[in-house]
LOKOLNU-506694 format. One line per field, with one value per residue (C-alpha): chain; x, y, z; residue number from 0. Coordinates in Angstrom, 2 decimals. Layout:
# LOKOLNU-506694
zadren: (A,...)
u: (X,...)
v: (Y,...)
w: (Z,...)
semar: (NUM,...)
# end
This chain:
# LOKOLNU-506694
zadren: (A,A,A,A,A,A,A,A,A,A,A,A,A,A,A,A,A,A,A,A,A,A,A,A,A,A,A,A,A,A,A,A,A,A,A,A,A,A,A,A,A,A,A,A,A,A,A,A,A,A,A,A,A,A,A,A,A,A,A,A,A,A,A,A,A,A,A,A,A,A,A,A,A,A,A,A,A,A,A,A,A,A,A,A,A,A,A,A,A,A,A,A,A,A,A,A,A,A,A,A,A,A,A,A,A,A,A,A,A,A,A,A,A,A,A,A,A,A,A,A,A,A,A,A,A,A,A,A,A,A,A,A,A,A,A,A,A,A,A,A,A,A,A,A,A,A,A,A,A,A,A,A,A,A,A,A,A,A,A,A,A,A,A,A,A,A,A,A,A,A,A,A,A,A,A,A,A,A,A,A,A,A,A,A,A,A,A,A,A,A,A,A,A,A,A,A,A,A,A,A,A,A,A,A,A,A,A,A,A,A,A,A,A,A,A,A,A,A,A,A,A,A,A,A,A,A,A,A,A,A,A,A,A,A,A,A,A,A,A,A,A,A,A,A,A,A,A,A,A,A,A,A,A,A,A,A,A,A,A,A,A,A,A,A,A,A,A,A,A,A,A,A,A,A,A,A,A,A,A,A,A,A,A,A,A,A,A,A,A,A,A,A,A,A,A,A,A,A,A,A,A,A,A,A,A,A,A,A,A,A,A,A,A,A,A,A,A,A,A,A,A,A,A,A,A,A,A,A,A,A,A,A,A,A,A,A,A,A,A,A,A,A,A,A,A,A,A,A,A,A,A,A,A,A,A,A,A,A,A,A,A,A,A,A,A,A,A,A,A,A,A,A,A,A,A,A,A,A,A,A,A,A,A,A,A,A,A,A,A,A,A,A,A,A,A,A,A,A,A,A,A,A,A,A,A,A,A,A,A,A,A,A,A,A,A,A,A,A,A,A,A,A,A,A,A,A,A,A,A,A,A,A,A,A,A,A,A,A,A,A,A,A,A,A,A,A,A,A,A,A,A,A,A,A,A,A,A,A,A,A,A,A,A,A,A,A,A,A,A,A,A,A,A,A,A,A,A,A,A,A,A,A,A,A,A,A,A,A,A,A,A,A,A,A,A,A,A,A,A,A,A,A,A,A,A,A,A,A,A,A,A,A,A,A,A,A,A,A,A,A,A,A,A,A,A,A,A,A,A,A,A,A,A,A,A,A,A,A,A,A,A,A,A,A,A,A,A,A,A,A,A,A,A,A,A,A,A,A,A,A,A,A,A,A,A,A)
u: (-9.01,-6.91,-7.79,-8.40,-11.01,-12.73,-12.89,-14.33,-17.05,-17.93,-18.17,-20.50,-22.90,-22.74,-24.03,-26.70,-27.72,-27.98,-30.09,-32.44,-32.77,-33.65,-36.28,-37.77,-37.95,-39.47,-42.06,-44.78,-44.49,-45.36,-48.72,-50.03,-53.00,-50.58,-48.90,-49.96,-48.20,-45.10,-44.85,-45.16,-42.23,-40.27,-40.90,-39.57,-36.53,-35.98,-36.07,-33.53,-31.21,-31.53,-30.35,-27.58,-24.06,-21.61,-18.32,-15.74,-16.52,-20.31,-23.13,-24.67,-28.43,-31.21,-32.76,-32.03,-34.91,-37.22,-35.47,-35.80,-39.42,-40.43,-38.96,-40.80,-44.09,-44.22,-41.69,-38.55,-40.00,-41.25,-37.94,-35.86,-38.10,-38.26,-34.44,-33.76,-36.35,-35.54,-31.86,-32.42,-34.82,-33.14,-29.61,-30.79,-32.70,-30.41,-27.31,-23.97,-21.98,-21.99,-22.35,-25.48,-23.42,-22.68,-26.31,-27.55,-24.79,-25.78,-29.42,-28.36,-26.06,-28.91,-31.18,-28.59,-27.87,-31.58,-32.03,-28.94,-29.93,-33.42,-31.96,-29.69,-32.65,-34.66,-31.63,-31.19,-34.74,-36.39,-40.03,-41.87,-43.34,-42.09,-42.16,-40.29,-36.73,-36.50,-36.01,-32.93,-30.37,-32.04,-32.42,-28.74,-27.79,-30.03,-28.41,-24.81,-25.37,-27.05,-24.28,-21.48,-22.75,-23.09,-19.55,-18.10,-19.72,-18.65,-15.13,-14.69,-16.35,-13.81,-10.84,-9.25,-9.05,-8.96,-5.39,-6.40,-9.46,-8.06,-10.55,-11.70,-10.12,-12.14,-12.45,-13.62,-16.52,-17.40,-17.39,-19.87,-22.06,-22.11,-23.15,-26.00,-27.20,-27.24,-29.90,-31.85,-32.28,-34.37,-36.38,-37.00,-38.27,-40.46,-41.94,-42.78,-44.37,-46.69,-47.66,-50.30,-52.03,-51.31,-50.72,-48.89,-49.36,-47.23,-44.47,-44.33,-44.36,-41.63,-39.49,-39.56,-37.43,-34.99,-34.74,-34.17,-31.43,-29.84,-29.74,-28.07,-25.56,-24.93,-24.05,-21.86,-19.98,-19.45,-17.81,-15.70,-14.64,-13.87,-11.61,-9.86,-9.30,-7.77,-5.52,-4.35,-3.40,-1.62,0.28,1.48,2.53,4.43,6.35,7.20,9.24,11.55,12.36,11.48,12.43,9.64,8.99,8.78,6.38,4.09,3.99,2.98,0.23,-1.16,-1.31,-2.77,-5.47,-6.56,-7.30,-9.59,-11.60,-11.38,-9.94,-8.63,-5.24,-3.20,-0.02,2.05,4.13,6.94,8.65,11.49,14.52,12.65,10.84,7.18,7.42,6.34,7.53,5.91,7.66,5.06,2.13,-0.29,-3.08,-3.52,-2.25,0.81,3.27,1.53,1.29,5.00,5.79,3.64,4.41,2.35,3.06,1.85,-1.20,-1.73,-4.54,-6.75,-3.87,-1.62,-4.38,-4.96,-1.26,-1.30,-4.53,-3.33,-6.79,-7.82,-10.35,-13.06,-14.04,-17.26,-17.38,-14.58,-16.94,-19.33,-17.05,-16.08,-12.55,-11.76,-14.11,-11.48,-8.35,-6.12,-4.45,-5.93,-9.21,-9.96,-9.74,-11.00,-14.47,-13.75,-10.66,-9.46,-6.59,-4.64,-1.80,1.13,1.93,4.56,4.14,4.17,5.78,4.03,5.87,3.75,0.32,-1.48,-4.03,-6.44,-8.74,-11.59,-13.38,-16.79,-18.45,-19.40,-16.92,-15.19,-16.85,-15.90,-15.09,-12.50,-11.16,-10.74,-8.92,-6.48,-6.00,-4.85,-2.60,-1.28,-0.58,1.43,3.38,4.00,5.71,8.24,8.68,9.16,11.77,13.54,13.54,14.92,17.63,18.55,18.80,20.93,23.19,23.42,24.13,26.86,28.49,28.75,31.28,29.54,31.29,31.11,28.20,30.41,31.10,33.65,36.94,35.96,32.85,34.79,37.54,34.94,33.22,36.59,37.37,34.07,34.60,38.12,36.88,34.17,36.51,39.14,36.68,35.34,38.62,37.26,39.53,38.76,40.31,41.05,41.82,43.09,42.69,44.64,44.39,47.71,49.06,45.79,47.46,48.43,44.83,43.52,46.06,44.88,41.09,40.51,39.58,35.84,36.43,38.64,35.80,33.41,35.87,36.19,32.39,32.34,35.18,33.24,30.31,32.56,34.05,30.62,29.26,32.15,31.70,29.50,26.52,28.54,31.45,31.84,33.35,34.53,36.43,39.68,40.97,41.74,42.02,42.10,39.30,39.12,36.99,36.65,35.66,34.47,35.47,37.67,41.29,44.04,43.43,39.79,40.81,43.41,40.95,38.43,41.13,42.39,38.88,38.37,41.70,40.85,37.38,38.73,41.49,38.99,36.45,36.11,35.45,33.82,31.65,28.76,31.06,31.83,35.28,36.86,39.37,41.06,42.81,44.52,44.64,47.00,45.64,47.18,45.60,45.98,44.38,43.32,44.73,47.52,48.99,47.86,46.39,43.85,42.13,44.79,47.53,45.42,45.10,48.87,49.66,47.34,48.77,52.34,51.24,49.61,52.75,54.79,52.35,52.70,56.46,56.68,54.90,51.23,48.32,48.87,47.72,50.19,49.57,50.96,52.32,53.73,55.88,54.02,50.94,49.70,51.99,51.50,49.79,51.78)
v: (7.63,10.35,14.03,14.57,11.79,13.28,16.71,15.14,13.29,16.45,18.37,15.77,15.73,19.50,19.84,17.19,18.82,22.29,20.91,19.12,22.32,24.31,21.77,21.97,25.76,25.71,22.99,25.40,27.33,24.27,24.40,20.98,21.36,20.86,17.75,15.66,18.02,18.24,14.45,14.19,16.60,14.57,11.49,13.30,14.29,10.64,9.66,12.38,11.03,7.51,8.73,10.93,10.55,9.81,11.69,11.36,15.03,14.64,13.79,15.43,15.50,17.71,18.09,21.82,22.39,21.06,23.09,26.34,25.75,24.58,27.75,30.01,28.08,26.82,28.96,28.38,25.84,23.49,23.82,22.80,19.80,18.71,18.95,16.97,14.21,13.72,13.23,11.08,8.67,8.80,8.09,5.84,3.50,3.72,3.52,3.48,1.85,4.95,4.57,5.93,8.85,10.02,9.75,11.74,14.32,14.78,15.34,17.88,19.63,20.18,21.49,24.06,25.06,25.61,27.66,29.79,30.34,31.43,34.06,35.34,35.51,37.63,39.78,40.47,41.81,38.71,37.84,34.55,33.95,35.50,39.28,39.68,40.88,42.30,38.75,37.99,39.18,37.44,34.23,34.35,34.91,32.00,29.68,30.68,30.45,27.04,25.64,27.29,26.10,22.55,22.45,24.09,21.58,18.64,20.04,20.00,16.59,15.09,17.16,14.46,11.98,14.10,13.07,9.41,9.91,12.10,10.89,13.80,17.08,19.38,21.93,19.15,18.36,22.07,22.34,19.48,20.81,24.28,22.77,20.98,24.25,25.95,23.46,23.10,26.82,27.58,24.39,25.31,28.74,27.20,24.74,27.61,29.59,26.84,25.59,28.33,26.87,23.12,22.40,19.21,17.64,20.33,19.83,16.10,16.50,19.12,17.36,14.21,16.22,16.88,13.16,12.55,15.17,13.41,10.15,11.91,13.60,10.33,8.72,11.65,11.64,7.91,8.61,11.26,8.75,6.19,8.77,9.16,5.39,5.50,8.33,6.19,3.42,5.95,7.47,4.05,3.19,6.49,5.84,2.35,3.96,5.37,1.84,2.61,0.36,-2.09,-0.38,3.05,1.74,0.05,3.17,5.17,2.66,2.86,6.66,6.59,4.09,6.44,9.11,6.76,5.37,5.99,3.50,3.79,2.05,0.05,-2.03,-3.81,-6.90,-8.49,-11.86,-11.66,-13.87,-16.10,-19.01,-18.28,-15.00,-11.60,-8.36,-4.89,-2.48,0.31,1.39,4.31,5.49,5.92,2.40,2.59,2.34,-0.73,-2.34,-1.70,-4.10,-7.00,-10.00,-12.29,-16.00,-18.01,-20.07,-18.30,-15.80,-14.35,-12.51,-15.58,-17.79,-15.30,-15.60,-19.40,-19.68,-16.98,-15.37,-11.80,-11.50,-9.05,-9.26,-7.29,-7.57,-9.10,-9.54,-11.84,-13.58,-17.02,-16.68,-13.52,-13.52,-14.92,-13.68,-11.33,-8.19,-6.12,-8.05,-6.85,-3.15,-3.18,-4.14,-4.32,-5.76,-5.86,-8.30,-8.47,-11.03,-9.99,-12.82,-13.37,-16.62,-19.41,-17.27,-15.39,-12.07,-10.36,-8.98,-5.63,-5.27,-2.33,-1.92,0.28,0.57,0.55,-2.65,-3.26,-0.68,-2.62,-4.20,-5.90,-2.56,-1.78,-5.31,-4.81,-1.49,-2.94,-6.10,-3.94,-1.79,-4.91,-6.52,-3.47,-3.65,-7.39,-6.90,-4.48,-6.44,-9.66,-7.98,-6.63,-10.06,-11.65,-8.99,-9.58,-13.31,-12.83,-10.47,-12.96,-15.81,-13.74,-13.27,-17.02,-19.57,-22.07,-25.17,-24.60,-22.17,-19.92,-16.26,-15.54,-13.85,-10.43,-10.19,-11.35,-8.79,-6.00,-7.20,-7.44,-3.83,-2.67,-4.78,-3.44,0.09,-0.38,-2.19,0.53,3.22,1.30,-0.27,-3.82,-6.49,-8.67,-12.01,-13.65,-17.28,-18.58,-22.35,-24.40,-28.13,-29.95,-31.75,-31.37,-32.10,-35.54,-36.08,-35.19,-37.50,-40.39,-39.91,-37.78,-34.15,-34.80,-36.35,-33.38,-30.96,-33.06,-32.95,-29.17,-28.89,-31.13,-29.14,-25.89,-27.37,-28.17,-24.68,-23.07,-25.21,-24.28,-20.53,-18.20,-16.18,-13.00,-14.78,-14.74,-17.72,-17.68,-19.74,-17.83,-19.60,-23.15,-25.27,-22.32,-20.87,-17.69,-16.76,-13.25,-13.27,-9.91,-9.51,-12.63,-12.21,-13.78,-17.19,-17.23,-16.89,-19.63,-21.95,-21.58,-22.26,-25.27,-26.67,-26.44,-28.16,-30.98,-31.54,-31.72,-34.14,-36.52,-36.36,-39.07,-37.59,-39.16,-41.55,-41.02,-42.22,-45.39,-44.23,-43.03,-40.36,-38.15,-34.79,-32.27,-28.48,-25.72,-22.47,-19.02,-16.59,-12.83,-10.11,-6.56,-4.14,-6.07,-7.62,-5.13,-1.65,-2.48,-5.38,-5.78,-6.02,-8.45,-10.86,-10.61,-11.36,-14.39,-15.64,-15.43,-17.40,-20.05,-20.34,-20.89,-23.54,-25.49,-25.03,-26.47,-29.66,-28.72,-29.81,-26.92,-23.40,-20.55,-17.04,-14.03,-12.84,-16.15,-18.59,-21.80,-22.12,-25.58,-28.60,-31.28,-34.40,-37.61)
w: (22.04,20.42,21.10,17.37,17.36,20.41,18.73,15.57,17.50,19.44,16.16,14.62,17.53,17.91,14.34,14.97,18.26,16.73,13.88,16.29,18.34,15.21,14.19,17.68,17.51,14.00,14.66,15.91,12.65,10.53,8.77,9.82,7.47,4.61,6.02,2.99,0.60,2.80,3.08,-0.69,-1.06,1.50,-0.65,-3.70,-1.64,-0.69,-4.37,-5.09,-2.39,-3.77,-7.18,-5.74,-7.10,-4.28,-3.94,-1.16,-0.36,-0.42,-2.81,-5.85,-6.17,-7.52,-4.09,-3.99,-6.41,-3.70,-0.99,-2.92,-4.00,-0.50,0.99,-1.44,-1.10,2.48,4.38,6.51,8.96,6.25,4.35,7.37,8.14,4.48,4.15,7.32,6.81,3.11,3.89,6.97,5.25,1.84,3.06,5.84,3.52,0.47,2.67,0.84,3.61,5.82,9.59,11.29,12.60,9.05,7.96,10.97,10.43,6.78,7.79,10.42,7.98,5.49,8.24,9.37,5.76,5.10,8.29,7.61,3.96,5.09,7.41,4.64,2.26,4.68,5.56,1.83,1.63,0.21,0.83,0.53,-2.89,-6.10,-6.55,-9.81,-10.36,-6.86,-5.61,-7.74,-5.17,-2.16,-4.20,-5.20,-1.56,-0.48,-3.02,-2.27,1.48,1.28,-0.90,1.10,4.49,3.18,1.79,4.88,7.25,5.05,4.83,8.59,8.84,6.41,7.60,9.85,6.96,3.82,2.96,3.16,0.99,-1.78,-4.46,-6.64,-5.62,-3.38,-6.18,-8.48,-6.13,-5.85,-9.65,-10.07,-7.26,-8.83,-12.14,-10.40,-8.85,-12.27,-13.34,-10.09,-9.25,-12.37,-11.85,-8.21,-9.24,-11.93,-9.44,-7.08,-9.91,-11.23,-7.76,-7.58,-10.65,-10.47,-6.82,-5.82,-9.27,-10.89,-8.31,-9.01,-12.78,-12.83,-10.27,-12.42,-14.88,-12.02,-11.37,-15.07,-15.01,-12.05,-14.01,-16.94,-14.65,-12.86,-16.19,-17.19,-13.89,-14.20,-17.55,-15.85,-13.19,-15.91,-17.50,-14.16,-14.11,-17.58,-16.45,-13.53,-15.97,-18.16,-15.20,-14.09,-17.64,-17.80,-14.60,-15.84,-18.62,-15.94,-14.61,-10.97,-8.09,-7.16,-3.82,-5.49,-8.13,-5.60,-3.42,-6.52,-7.34,-3.80,-4.04,-7.56,-6.60,-3.81,-6.42,-8.33,-5.42,-1.67,0.81,4.36,4.40,1.90,1.87,-0.77,0.03,-1.98,-1.54,0.98,1.45,3.89,2.25,1.37,3.25,1.92,3.53,3.24,0.86,0.67,2.85,3.02,5.30,9.07,9.78,7.49,10.41,11.76,8.33,7.69,10.55,9.35,7.16,4.97,4.61,1.65,2.58,5.93,6.48,3.79,2.06,2.18,0.79,-2.02,-2.92,-2.72,-4.74,-7.18,-7.01,-6.09,-3.29,-2.18,1.48,1.88,5.67,7.73,10.68,8.84,6.32,7.68,6.29,8.24,11.22,13.60,11.84,13.80,12.51,9.70,9.68,13.21,12.32,8.72,7.55,3.80,2.09,-1.52,-2.12,-5.40,-5.75,-7.93,-10.32,-13.00,-14.88,-12.32,-9.63,-6.83,-6.42,-3.77,-2.92,-2.59,0.22,0.48,3.47,4.62,7.95,6.25,5.02,1.38,0.05,-2.74,-5.78,-9.04,-10.64,-7.98,-8.34,-12.08,-11.61,-9.09,-11.17,-14.09,-11.88,-10.16,-13.53,-14.56,-11.31,-11.65,-15.02,-13.51,-10.28,-12.26,-14.46,-11.38,-9.73,-12.91,-13.18,-9.55,-10.12,-13.22,-11.30,-8.46,-10.89,-12.55,-9.16,-8.54,-9.65,-11.95,-10.60,-6.85,-6.39,-4.25,-5.04,-7.73,-6.85,-8.24,-6.07,-3.02,-3.54,-3.85,-0.66,1.12,0.16,1.69,4.82,5.30,4.79,7.42,9.80,9.43,10.46,13.46,14.65,14.20,12.71,9.68,8.78,5.43,4.63,1.30,1.07,-1.51,-2.24,-1.76,-4.86,-6.75,-10.13,-8.90,-7.73,-11.21,-12.84,-10.68,-10.68,-13.79,-14.35,-13.95,-10.54,-9.68,-10.47,-8.41,-5.51,-5.73,-5.56,-2.46,-0.93,-1.51,0.43,3.39,3.41,3.11,5.93,8.24,7.88,9.94,8.75,8.00,6.34,2.56,0.74,-2.88,-5.39,-5.64,-8.72,-9.86,-6.73,-4.32,-2.19,-0.10,2.90,4.33,8.02,9.44,13.08,13.19,14.31,16.36,17.88,16.74,13.10,13.44,15.23,12.40,9.82,11.77,12.07,8.29,7.64,10.06,8.61,5.05,6.01,7.64,4.83,2.16,-1.28,-4.39,-2.38,-4.76,-7.54,-5.59,-4.42,-1.19,-2.04,0.52,0.15,2.36,2.16,3.14,4.52,4.60,7.05,7.36,9.48,8.75,9.83,11.55,8.39,5.74,5.35,2.63,0.89,-1.79,0.84,2.86,-0.10,-0.76,2.88,2.95,-0.37,0.99,4.05,1.82,-0.30,2.86,4.12,0.86,0.78,4.28,3.24,3.13,5.34,7.69,8.58,8.37,9.59,7.77,11.14,12.41,10.48,11.34,13.51,12.71,12.29,9.67,10.91,11.12)
semar: (0,1,2,3,4,5,6,7,8,9,10,11,12,13,14,15,16,17,18,19,20,21,22,23,24,25,26,27,28,29,30,31,32,33,34,35,36,37,38,39,40,41,42,43,44,45,46,47,48,49,50,51,52,53,54,55,56,57,58,59,60,61,62,63,64,65,66,67,68,69,70,71,72,73,74,75,76,77,78,79,80,81,82,83,84,85,86,87,88,89,90,91,92,93,94,95,96,97,98,99,100,101,102,103,104,105,106,107,108,109,110,111,112,113,114,115,116,117,118,119,120,121,122,123,124,125,126,127,128,129,130,131,132,133,134,135,136,137,138,139,140,141,142,143,144,145,146,147,148,149,150,151,152,153,154,155,156,157,158,159,160,161,162,163,164,165,166,167,168,169,170,171,172,173,174,175,176,177,178,179,180,181,182,183,184,185,186,187,188,189,190,191,192,193,194,195,196,197,198,199,200,201,202,203,204,205,206,207,208,209,210,211,212,213,214,215,216,217,218,219,220,221,222,223,224,225,226,227,228,229,230,231,232,233,234,235,236,237,238,239,240,241,242,243,244,245,246,247,248,249,250,251,252,253,254,255,256,257,258,259,260,261,262,263,264,265,266,267,268,269,270,271,272,273,274,275,276,277,278,279,280,281,282,283,284,285,286,287,288,289,290,291,292,293,294,295,296,297,298,299,300,301,302,303,304,305,306,307,308,309,310,311,312,313,314,315,316,317,318,319,320,321,322,323,324,325,326,327,328,329,330,331,332,333,334,335,336,337,338,339,340,341,342,343,344,345,346,347,348,349,350,351,352,353,354,355,356,357,358,359,360,361,362,363,364,365,366,367,368,369,370,371,372,373,374,375,376,377,378,379,380,381,382,383,384,385,386,387,388,389,390,391,392,393,394,395,396,397,398,399,400,401,402,403,404,405,406,407,408,409,410,411,412,413,414,415,416,417,418,419,420,421,422,423,424,425,426,427,428,429,430,431,432,433,434,435,436,437,438,439,440,441,442,443,444,445,446,447,448,449,450,451,452,453,454,455,456,457,458,459,460,461,462,463,464,465,466,467,468,469,470,471,472,473,474,475,476,477,478,479,480,481,482,483,484,485,486,487,488,489,490,491,492,493,494,495,496,497,498,499,500,501,502,503,504,505,506,507,508,509,510,511,512,513,514,515,516,517,518,519,520,521,522,523,524,525,526,527,528,529,530,531,532,533,534,535,536,537,538,539,540,541,542,543,544,545,546,547,548,549,550,551,552,553,554,555,556,557,558,559,560,561,562,563,564,565)
# end
């Protein structure tokens, strides 16, 4: 366990322990003859907690009206007990996915806030009951202290993970809480004033207006959150105008989603070069490093099945869901998952996975938000994939499927530049078909094209993973071989020549044609100082090989390496 986690746990239980100690000290001061009234107020507090509006930095409720009126009517001991029990039962029964530790901490936090506010009230000269304008300053001090202590304790509780739960800004939560206090303070004072005449009935009737106010505020805040969702869509649409790279866009979406609703860790995968494999391109949260080293395979695991089925998924609890109960990886450390495949037409481009360590975190609303954001991302990713394919297609020779000469020359320039700086050699072969015009005259131009395509396959199959093969022009091919030089280069060239000589072409056309090739080989930096010189050296060697009868390999440095076969 990390030291930061240990400190956080100690802080939580320190708050809970201090609250329990305060309740123990205040218990003798409770007026047990008024237990019925106190329990009724606790019940009202529970109702207030049930209707509370959840924020990542806390909750908004009208419960302060009860706290203030209970303090003025029943005193500090009753206020502390009412605050603690209302929160414990209210958040414990109407649990919003929080662990027991969080619920107990919240109860303890309210107890300490009530005790501290009571001391400040008395220090400011306040007295129980209402004594006119003289109580304005103590009441203001009570309110500010209660609110400040609550926010301070919550701040430190959320401090280790605040950057992973950005949600509404801290000042935004304080703003809403302050607005709530503006309504609940007058109601709390009014409840305390009419209690003398109406008793418990007056408290219940007036507090019903507080609950109604909470419902109105809950609706208003939901509208505010909806506006935040629309802003997220707008921000993503705005960044799309700048044509970002897919990885940059997906990283932005992960960050933007975290400002709409909280989640623990998220990762976005895109299709990689490996078949049905998706590699991470963006990750956020405490487990971002771990997630950046994972892969998703179509049809494997819950994320892979979501891609294969082309359906988004909500996993409410990985421990109980049969699809994830025994799955390794993210499902073992996250309780809730939200999975959004990125689709473009019939193609699966990737997937976004959000996770949280609490169960029951994501719902259909979150799914809808991410589906819209994912759809926006898929348009850009799909366009980028198409542009990449078009660029790749433009770099290929139509007939043979090999690179074209321009792309090869550019690659050779980069390879020579790298090799020159590191002192590593690079080899080049230019391969030309012997007497290809006579072959075309005998079999026809269509058969000649077919033969060139077959020949390209042989050359491609004989090269290594780092080698680059291209159609150099007409009946000539070129291969750049990084790191190949000397005897190794000549052996590779000789092997290609031998394989071509022994191969029967046009079999699929019902014929058995044979051809031979001549190969000119040159080395960098032995035979040339740059890519242009390297191609000239290899071309001179090829011309010599053909002039000497063909079907041979000639090095730019040696007159004749291979001899024609007899």
